[in-house]
N, C-alpha and C positions, 0 to 999 in steps of 0.2 A: 504494500499500499504507500504511494507516495506522500511524501509532506513536503506539500510547498506554503507552507505557515511561515517558513526559515528564510531569510537571505540566500543558502544554498539549498536549493531542496534536497529532500532526503530520501532515501526509500528505507521503509521499515518494514523490515521482512528477516526471519531468524534464521541464520544458517549456523552448521558446525564448525568451528575454527581448532587449528591447530597451532600453537604458538612456540619460541622459542627465545629467549635471551640469552646469546649465545656467549656475549662477554660476561655474564655473570653468572652462567653453569645452568639455567632454570630453563623450566620449558613443561606445555603441559597443553589442556583442551582447554574449551572454553564454548561461547559462544555469540554471533556477531548479533547486535539488535536493531543498529541501522545503519547506512552507509549514506555516502554523501562523493561528491567526486574529490572533496579535498581528503577524507579522513572517514573515521566509523570509531560507532560506541560498542562496546565487546564486555563480557562477562568472562572475567577470569577465574579458572580452575582451581586456585591456590592463593595464598594470600606471601610477601615477603617486605622486606623493610626495603622503606625506598627513601633516601634521604634525597633531600629537596636539592643540591647541586649538582646529581647525578642525572646524566640524559641517557635514556634507554632506548633503543632502539630494536624493534620486535622485527621478528621474520616471520610470517602469516603464512598458512596453508590453508585454503577451504575449496574443498575439491567441486563443491555444487557454484562456486565461482571461478572461471578459468581465466578472468582476466584480472583477478585481485592484484594489488601491488606486493610485492615479495615484504617490502620493509615500510614501518609505519613507528613513529616517534612519539613514545609520549606523553600526551599533553595534561592530561587530568587525571584523577583517583578518585574513588571513594570507596570506604570500607559499605556493607548494603547495612541498612538499621536491621539490627538484632533485639528482639525481646526474649525476655528468661525460658529458655529450656530451647531456643533457636539453635538449628546447627547450620550453620550458614556460611560459607567459606568462599573467601577470593575476592576481587576488586571486580566493581566498575568502573571501567575507563574509557576514556576517549586519545585517542591516536591521530596524528597526521600522517599520510601517504608521503613518503622520500620519492617520489617522480622524475628523477635526474635524466631519467632514458629517454629519451622522447617517443619512442616506440611504444612503451610500456604506458606514457603517459597517456597517447591517441585510444592505443587499445581498452584502457581502463574507461576514460571520459565516452567512447563510442558505444563500451558495454553499460554503463552505470545511466549515461541519459536515454537510451532505449529501455530501459529497464523501469527507469521512473517513469517514463511516456508511457507506457506499459506495451510497448511495441514486442518486448521479448518475453516468451513462454516461460512461465515460475518453474522452478524446478520439484520434481517428484521426491 
């Protein structure tokens, strides 16, 4: 479902995700919550310390999104709200894509624009 109420339109659709932070020797799975031409919002499956002065570069893989850029910088994060007895782990976070390669940028822009416009078929 497209979300066009923002400056940059977003695709609000969930996709499974694998992520790594190679320099920090961390990896896991998660779920993409929404996507835009510039980045994504995702729920990670684990928590880890995030010093404020450290720049995190994710390597991303989502087999349902063939054009997904492979690298994204952590932009923001928050822990989910917890109530007594909840067993919730991980972070909700936003990341901006590293689009250094013009071919990757073009493929991603074409894919996300078509999906937001409703031209691409939904994954099964």
